[in-house]
C-alpha positions as CSV (number, residue, x, y, z in Angstrom):
1,X,89.0,4.0,-69.2
2,X,88.3,0.4,-70.3
3,X,85.3,1.5,-72.4
4,X,87.5,4.0,-74.2
5,X,90.1,1.4,-75.0
6,X,87.5,-1.1,-76.2
7,X,85.8,1.6,-78.4
8,X,89.2,2.7,-79.9
9,X,90.1,-1.0,-80.6
10,X,86.8,-1.5,-82.3
11,X,87.2,1.6,-84.4
12,X,90.7,0.5,-85.4
13,X,89.5,-2.9,-86.4
14,X,86.6,-1.4,-88.3
15,X,89.0,1.0,-90.2
16,X,91.4,-1.8,-91.0
17,X,88.6,-4.0,-92.3
18,X,87.0,-1.2,-94.3
19,X,90.4,-0.3,-95.8
20,X,91.1,-3.9,-96.8
21,X,87.8,-4.4,-98.5
22,X,88.2,-1.1,-100.4
23,X,91.7,-2.0,-101.4
24,X,90.7,-5.4,-102.8
25,X,87.7,-3.7,-104.5
26,X,90.0,-1.1,-106.2
27,X,92.9,-3.3,-107.4
28,X,91.2,-5.2,-110.2
29,X,89.5,-2.1,-111.5
30,X,92.7,-0.1,-111.4
31,X,95.0,-2.7,-113.0
32,X,92.9,-4.1,-115.8
33,X,93.3,-1.0,-118.1
34,X,97.1,-1.4,-117.8
35,X,97.5,-5.0,-118.8
36,X,94.4,-6.1,-120.7
37,X,92.0,-5.1,-123.4
38,X,88.3,-5.2,-124.1
39,X,88.6,-8.5,-126.0
40,X,90.1,-10.3,-123.0
41,X,86.6,-11.2,-121.8
42,X,87.6,-13.7,-119.1
43,X,90.0,-11.3,-117.4
44,X,87.5,-8.4,-117.9
45,X,84.6,-10.3,-116.3
46,X,86.8,-11.7,-113.6
47,X,88.1,-8.3,-112.6
48,X,84.6,-6.8,-112.7
49,X,82.7,-9.4,-110.8
50,X,85.4,-9.7,-108.2
51,X,85.3,-6.0,-107.6
52,X,81.5,-6.1,-107.7
53,X,81.5,-8.8,-105.0
54,X,83.7,-6.6,-102.7
55,X,81.5,-3.6,-103.5
56,X,78.4,-5.5,-102.3
57,X,80.2,-6.8,-99.2
58,X,81.2,-3.2,-98.3
59,X,77.7,-1.8,-98.8
60,X,76.2,-4.6,-96.7
61,X,78.6,-4.8,-93.8
62,X,81.0,-1.9,-93.8
63,X,79.4,1.2,-95.2
64,X,77.5,2.3,-92.1
65,X,79.4,5.2,-90.5
66,X,82.1,4.8,-93.2
67,X,80.8,7.1,-95.9
68,X,83.8,9.4,-95.8
69,X,86.4,6.7,-96.5
70,X,84.1,5.3,-99.2
71,X,83.9,8.7,-100.9
72,X,87.6,9.3,-100.7
73,X,88.2,5.8,-102.1
74,X,86.0,6.7,-105.1
75,X,87.8,10.0,-105.6
76,X,91.3,8.4,-105.5
77,X,90.3,5.7,-108.0
78,X,88.8,8.3,-110.3
79,X,92.0,10.3,-110.1
80,X,93.9,7.1,-111.0
81,X,91.9,6.7,-114.2
82,X,93.2,10.1,-115.3
83,X,96.5,8.3,-116.0
84,X,95.1,5.1,-117.7
85,X,94.1,4.7,-121.3
86,X,90.5,4.2,-122.4
87,X,90.0,0.5,-122.8
88,X,86.3,-0.3,-123.4
89,X,85.2,2.4,-125.9
90,X,86.6,4.6,-128.6
91,X,84.1,7.4,-128.1
92,X,86.6,9.9,-126.6
93,X,88.5,10.1,-129.9
94,X,85.3,11.3,-131.6
95,X,84.8,13.8,-128.8
96,X,88.2,15.3,-129.6
97,X,87.5,15.3,-133.3
98,X,84.2,17.1,-132.8
99,X,86.0,19.7,-130.6
100,X,88.6,20.2,-133.3
101,X,85.9,20.9,-135.9
102,X,84.1,23.4,-133.6
103,X,87.3,25.1,-132.8
104,X,87.9,25.6,-136.5
105,X,84.4,27.0,-137.1
106,X,83.1,23.8,-138.7
107,X,79.9,22.0,-137.8
108,X,80.3,18.4,-136.6
109,X,76.7,17.9,-137.8
110,X,77.5,18.7,-141.4
111,X,81.0,17.4,-141.9
112,X,81.9,13.7,-142.2
113,X,85.3,13.0,-140.5
114,X,86.6,11.0,-143.5
115,X,86.0,14.0,-145.8
116,X,87.6,16.7,-143.6
117,X,91.2,17.9,-143.7
118,X,91.8,20.5,-140.9
119,X,95.3,21.5,-141.9
120,X,96.5,20.8,-138.4
121,X,99.1,18.3,-137.4
122,X,98.6,15.4,-139.9
123,X,99.8,12.9,-137.3
124,X,97.1,14.1,-134.9
125,X,94.3,14.0,-137.5
126,X,95.4,10.5,-138.6
127,X,95.6,9.2,-135.0
128,X,92.0,10.4,-134.2
129,X,90.6,9.1,-137.5
130,X,92.2,5.7,-137.1
131,X,91.0,5.4,-133.4
132,X,87.4,6.6,-133.7
133,X,84.6,4.1,-134.5
134,X,82.4,6.5,-136.6
135,X,84.5,8.2,-139.3
136,X,81.7,7.7,-141.9
137,X,78.9,9.3,-139.8
138,X,77.9,12.8,-138.7
139,X,78.2,13.6,-135.0
140,X,75.2,12.9,-132.8
141,X,76.5,14.7,-129.7
142,X,74.3,17.7,-128.6
143,X,75.6,21.3,-128.2
144,X,76.5,21.3,-124.5
145,X,78.9,18.4,-125.0
146,X,80.3,20.2,-128.1
147,X,81.1,23.2,-126.0
148,X,82.8,21.0,-123.3
149,X,84.8,19.2,-126.0
150,X,86.6,22.6,-126.6
151,X,88.3,22.4,-123.3
152,X,90.6,19.4,-124.0
153,X,90.9,20.5,-127.6
154,X,92.3,23.9,-126.5
155,X,95.3,22.0,-125.0
156,X,95.4,19.5,-127.8
157,X,96.0,22.2,-130.4
158,X,98.9,23.6,-128.2
159,X,100.9,20.4,-128.4
160,X,99.4,18.2,-125.8
161,X,99.1,14.5,-126.8
162,X,95.8,12.8,-127.4
163,X,96.3,10.7,-124.3
164,X,96.6,13.8,-122.0
165,X,93.7,15.6,-123.8
166,X,91.5,12.6,-123.0
167,X,92.8,12.9,-119.4
168,X,91.6,16.5,-119.3
169,X,88.2,15.3,-120.5
170,X,88.1,12.7,-117.8
171,X,88.9,15.5,-115.3
172,X,85.8,17.4,-116.5
173,X,83.7,14.3,-115.8
174,X,85.2,14.1,-112.2
175,X,84.1,17.7,-111.6
176,X,80.5,16.9,-112.6
177,X,80.5,13.7,-110.5
178,X,81.7,15.8,-107.5
179,X,78.8,18.1,-108.3
180,X,76.4,15.2,-108.1
181,X,78.0,14.3,-104.8
182,X,77.6,17.8,-103.4
183,X,73.9,18.0,-104.4
184,X,73.2,14.7,-102.8
185,X,75.0,15.6,-99.6
186,X,73.0,18.9,-99.5
187,X,69.8,17.0,-99.9
188,X,70.7,14.4,-97.3
189,X,71.0,17.1,-94.7
190,X,67.4,18.0,-95.3
191,X,65.9,14.5,-95.3
192,X,67.0,10.9,-95.3
193,X,68.1,9.6,-98.6
194,X,69.6,6.4,-99.9
195,X,73.3,5.4,-99.7
196,X,75.1,7.4,-102.4
197,X,78.0,4.9,-102.3
198,X,75.7,2.6,-104.2
199,X,76.4,4.7,-107.2
200,X,79.8,6.3,-106.2
201,X,81.6,3.0,-105.8
202,X,79.9,0.8,-108.5
203,X,82.5,-0.8,-110.8
204,X,80.5,0.0,-113.9
205,X,80.3,3.7,-112.9
206,X,84.0,3.9,-112.5
207,X,84.9,2.0,-115.6
208,X,82.4,3.5,-118.0
209,X,82.3,7.0,-116.5
210,X,85.7,8.4,-115.8
211,X,87.5,5.3,-116.9
212,X,86.3,5.5,-120.5
213,X,85.1,9.1,-120.6
214,X,81.4,8.6,-121.3
215,X,79.4,11.8,-120.5
216,X,76.4,10.2,-118.7
217,X,77.5,11.9,-115.3
218,X,77.0,15.3,-117.0
219,X,73.5,14.3,-118.1
220,X,72.5,13.2,-114.7
221,X,74.1,16.3,-113.0
222,X,71.8,18.6,-115.0
223,X,68.8,16.3,-114.7
224,X,69.3,16.0,-110.9
225,X,69.6,19.7,-110.6
226,X,66.4,20.1,-112.5
227,X,64.4,17.7,-110.4
228,X,65.8,19.2,-107.2
229,X,64.9,22.7,-108.3
230,X,61.4,21.6,-109.3
231,X,60.9,20.1,-105.8
232,X,61.9,23.5,-104.3
233,X,59.3,25.2,-106.4
234,X,61.8,26.9,-108.7
235,X,60.1,26.0,-112.0
236,X,62.0,28.3,-114.3
237,X,65.4,27.1,-113.0
238,X,64.1,23.5,-113.3
239,X,63.2,24.0,-116.9
240,X,66.6,25.4,-117.7
241,X,68.4,22.5,-116.1
242,X,66.1,20.0,-117.9
243,X,66.9,21.7,-121.2
244,X,70.6,21.5,-120.4
245,X,70.3,17.8,-119.8
246,X,68.6,17.3,-123.2
247,X,71.3,19.4,-124.8
248,X,73.9,17.1,-123.2
249,X,72.3,13.9,-124.4
250,X,68.8,13.6,-125.9
251,X,67.8,10.7,-123.6
252,X,65.8,13.1,-121.2
253,X,63.4,13.8,-124.1
254,X,61.8,10.5,-122.9
255,X,60.3,12.5,-120.1
256,X,58.5,15.0,-122.3
257,X,55.2,13.0,-122.7
258,X,55.0,12.6,-118.9
259,X,55.7,16.3,-118.2
260,X,53.1,17.2,-120.8
261,X,50.4,15.0,-119.4
262,X,51.3,16.0,-115.8
263,X,51.0,19.7,-116.7
264,X,47.7,19.2,-118.7
265,X,46.0,17.5,-115.8
266,X,46.8,20.4,-113.5
267,X,46.2,23.4,-115.9
268,X,43.2,25.3,-117.2
269,X,41.8,24.2,-120.5
270,X,42.5,27.7,-122.0
271,X,46.2,27.3,-121.2
272,X,46.4,23.9,-122.7
273,X,44.7,25.0,-125.9
274,X,47.0,28.0,-126.1
275,X,50.0,25.7,-125.7
276,X,48.8,23.4,-128.4
277,X,48.3,26.3,-130.8
278,X,51.8,27.7,-130.3
279,X,53.4,24.3,-130.6
280,X,51.4,23.5,-133.7
281,X,52.5,26.8,-135.4
282,X,56.2,26.4,-134.5
283,X,56.7,22.7,-135.1
284,X,54.3,22.7,-138.1
285,X,56.2,25.5,-139.8
286,X,59.5,23.7,-139.2
287,X,58.2,20.4,-140.4
288,X,56.7,21.9,-143.6
289,X,60.0,23.6,-144.4
290,X,61.9,20.4,-144.0
291,X,59.5,18.4,-146.1
292,X,58.9,20.9,-148.9
293,X,62.2,22.7,-149.3
294,X,65.0,21.1,-151.2
295,X,67.6,22.0,-148.5
296,X,65.5,20.7,-145.7
297,X,64.8,17.4,-147.4
298,X,68.5,17.0,-148.2
299,X,69.4,17.6,-144.5
300,X,66.8,15.0,-143.3
301,X,68.0,12.5,-145.8
302,X,71.7,12.9,-145.1
303,X,71.2,12.7,-141.3
304,X,69.0,9.7,-141.6
305,X,71.5,7.8,-143.7
306,X,74.7,9.0,-142.0
307,X,73.6,10.6,-138.7
308,X,71.1,10.0,-136.0
309,X,69.0,7.7,-138.3
310,X,71.9,5.2,-138.4
311,X,71.3,4.5,-134.7
312,X,67.8,3.2,-135.5
313,X,68.6,1.4,-138.8
314,X,72.1,0.1,-138.6
315,X,73.6,0.1,-135.1
316,X,73.0,-3.2,-133.2
317,X,74.3,-4.1,-129.8
318,X,72.5,-6.3,-127.3
319,X,69.0,-5.3,-128.2
320,X,66.9,-8.1,-126.8
321,X,63.5,-7.5,-128.3
322,X,65.2,-6.1,-131.4
323,X,66.9,-9.4,-132.3
324,X,63.7,-11.3,-131.5
325,X,61.6,-9.2,-133.8
326,X,64.4,-9.0,-136.4
327,X,64.4,-12.8,-136.8
328,X,60.6,-12.9,-137.1
329,X,60.3,-10.0,-139.6
330,X,63.2,-10.8,-141.9
331,X,60.9,-13.1,-144.0
332,X,58.4,-10.3,-144.6
333,X,58.2,-7.8,-147.5
334,X,60.2,-5.2,-145.5
335,X,62.9,-7.1,-143.6
336,X,64.7,-3.9,-142.5
337,X,61.8,-2.3,-140.7
338,X,62.7,-3.7,-137.2
339,X,64.1,-0.5,-135.9
340,X,61.1,1.6,-137.2
341,X,58.5,-0.8,-135.8
342,X,60.1,-0.9,-132.4
343,X,60.5,2.9,-132.4
344,X,56.8,3.2,-132.9
345,X,56.1,0.7,-130.2
346,X,58.5,2.5,-127.8
347,X,56.8,5.9,-128.4
348,X,53.3,4.4,-127.9
349,X,54.3,2.5,-124.7
350,X,56.1,5.6,-123.3
351,X,53.1,7.8,-123.9
352,X,50.7,5.3,-122.4
353,X,52.8,4.8,-119.3
354,X,53.3,8.6,-119.0
355,X,49.5,9.2,-119.3
356,X,48.7,6.6,-116.6
357,X,51.4,7.7,-114.1
358,X,50.8,11.5,-114.6
359,X,47.6,11.4,-112.5
360,X,49.5,10.6,-109.3
361,X,50.0,13.4,-106.9
362,X,53.3,12.6,-105.2
363,X,54.3,13.4,-101.6
364,X,58.0,13.3,-102.5
365,X,58.5,14.8,-105.9
366,X,62.1,13.8,-106.2
367,X,61.6,10.1,-105.5
368,X,58.5,10.1,-107.8
369,X,60.3,11.8,-110.7
370,X,63.4,9.6,-110.5
371,X,61.2,6.5,-110.4
372,X,59.4,7.7,-113.5
373,X,62.8,8.4,-115.1
374,X,64.0,4.9,-114.4
375,X,60.8,3.2,-115.8
376,X,60.9,5.4,-118.9
377,X,64.5,4.5,-119.6
378,X,63.6,0.9,-119.0
379,X,60.9,1.0,-121.7
380,X,63.2,2.7,-124.1
381,X,66.0,0.2,-123.6
382,X,63.5,-2.7,-123.9
383,X,62.7,-1.7,-127.5
384,X,66.1,-0.3,-128.5
385,X,68.5,-1.9,-131.0
386,X,71.5,-0.7,-129.1
387,X,72.0,-1.0,-125.3
388,X,75.6,-0.3,-124.2
389,X,76.6,-0.8,-120.5
390,X,77.1,2.9,-119.9
391,X,73.5,3.5,-120.7
392,X,72.6,2.3,-117.3
393,X,74.6,4.9,-115.3
394,X,71.8,7.6,-115.2
395,X,69.2,5.1,-113.9
396,X,71.7,3.5,-111.4
397,X,72.3,7.0,-110.0
398,X,68.5,7.6,-109.8
399,X,67.9,4.2,-108.1
400,X,69.9,5.5,-105.0
401,X,66.8,7.5,-104.1
402,X,64.2,4.9,-105.0
403,X,63.5,1.3,-104.0
404,X,63.9,0.2,-107.6
405,X,66.2,-2.8,-107.7
406,X,66.4,-3.8,-111.4
407,X,68.8,-1.0,-112.4
408,X,71.4,-2.4,-110.0
409,X,71.0,-5.9,-111.5
410,X,71.3,-4.5,-115.1
411,X,74.4,-2.5,-114.1
412,X,75.9,-5.6,-112.6
413,X,75.2,-8.1,-115.4
414,X,75.5,-6.0,-118.6
415,X,79.3,-6.2,-118.5
416,X,78.8,-9.6,-120.2
417,X,77.8,-7.7,-123.3
418,X,81.5,-7.1,-124.0
419,X,81.7,-10.8,-124.9
420,X,80.6,-9.4,-128.3
421,X,84.2,-8.2,-128.8
422,X,86.0,-11.4,-127.7
423,X,86.3,-12.8,-131.3
424,X,86.4,-11.6,-134.9
425,X,84.0,-10.9,-136.5
426,X,82.1,-9.3,-133.6
427,X,78.7,-10.9,-132.7
428,X,76.4,-11.0,-129.8
429,X,76.2,-14.3,-127.9
430,X,72.7,-15.6,-127.6
431,X,73.3,-17.2,-124.2
432,X,74.6,-13.9,-122.8
433,X,71.4,-12.0,-124.1
434,X,69.2,-14.7,-122.6
435,X,71.0,-14.6,-119.2
436,X,71.0,-10.8,-119.0
437,X,67.3,-10.4,-119.9
438,X,66.2,-13.3,-117.7
439,X,67.9,-11.8,-114.6
440,X,66.6,-8.3,-115.3
441,X,63.0,-9.3,-116.1
442,X,63.0,-11.7,-113.2
443,X,64.1,-8.9,-110.8
444,X,61.5,-6.5,-112.3
445,X,58.7,-9.0,-111.9
446,X,59.8,-9.8,-108.3
447,X,59.9,-6.2,-107.1
448,X,56.8,-5.0,-109.0
449,X,54.5,-7.9,-108.3
450,X,55.6,-10.2,-105.6
451,X,57.2,-7.7,-103.2
452,X,54.6,-5.1,-103.9
453,X,51.9,-7.6,-103.2
454,X,53.5,-8.6,-99.9
455,X,53.8,-4.9,-98.9
456,X,50.1,-4.4,-99.5
457,X,49.2,-7.6,-97.5
458,X,51.3,-6.3,-94.6
459,X,49.6,-2.9,-94.7
460,X,46.2,-4.7,-94.7
461,X,47.0,-6.7,-91.6
462,X,48.4,-3.6,-89.9
463,X,45.3,-1.6,-90.6
464,X,43.1,-4.5,-89.5
465,X,45.1,-4.8,-86.2
466,X,44.6,-1.0,-85.6
467,X,40.9,-1.2,-86.2
468,X,40.4,-4.1,-83.9
């Protein structure tokens, strides 16, 4: 009887402690969108780092045996964000605009927002155009997202306000995150995996995901399903999900060189040559048409000047190596070639890494593929001119299954990048860039060299002990 009372008392204390930690974790995240803006950098960083500290305390001391309450806390906070305005990004307004174009039978890849008059509610069109940050550029969002944009637009065209249409979009993101949670729980029953609360409760995931409507959870949902299917031996299904992830955001294209080298090493020479021949005929024909035909050349030129090419030649946001090379190259004969040079370096490095890592025959395919995914994204971000905080969400989710530490550090420190918006005109603070990259590179070096070296040394002594 005494043991039962003591056990119940301990459970009660544990529940109260866990609930208190999670309440303190949630409050700054929930209240900031109501009272502050992106430019309030002190309040923004204060709320974020306070919540991040409670998040780390919960994972360290309270998460064991408390997964259900952590999951429900994450669900409730996500539902709360359905009723708050977006506060860190204007991307959702472009999502609705693209959805309106598609619903009217127009292509968002061929119509500039500033040149389009849809003939709908003029107040609605004016609100979206004034709020979006890219009225002078073509859309860069792939087809899967364009289809999903139609859902909130269906209600928007029937009188719903922009605010509530964005809330519907956020609800779609919650469904995909619940899908990730379901896949993870299914996998965890089969074998031990990491603590999913590491992703589920992270302040950056909540703010940048559902809080501001970024579609990275959709990307990872399809990518995760593809990797999970591949591990199960369902190759065709894995390919379909991988293609779906690319058609959600083009980032998973980074894995193509690795997948190609991995397949080549394990396939007959005849199959490899056949594959090369087919690809050469298809892509060669398309490339020749684009280069030689007047229409194809015009499309390429337009989208390089006002579409995806703008990302490599004009957009700049917290690109570490980009700024360094830009300052070195600005005195040369071609001072605007920084993005192109780094793009070539990025492709070369990705291909070299993919070729080297593809020879490994993994025991656990999921952990192996997610580790490769993290490192490929890291290479891409290293050479990129634009690295927004929400870019780290897919690799933070992947790090749940691996022992990779640096994505957690990047996700925790990159909130400082919003200091760019703390004054007019906007500019990136040098000290912030140095601090962010120092912590990330330091962590990467620590886990890939010092800790790895220590693990090898321990294995050596263990093997020596067994032999003796």
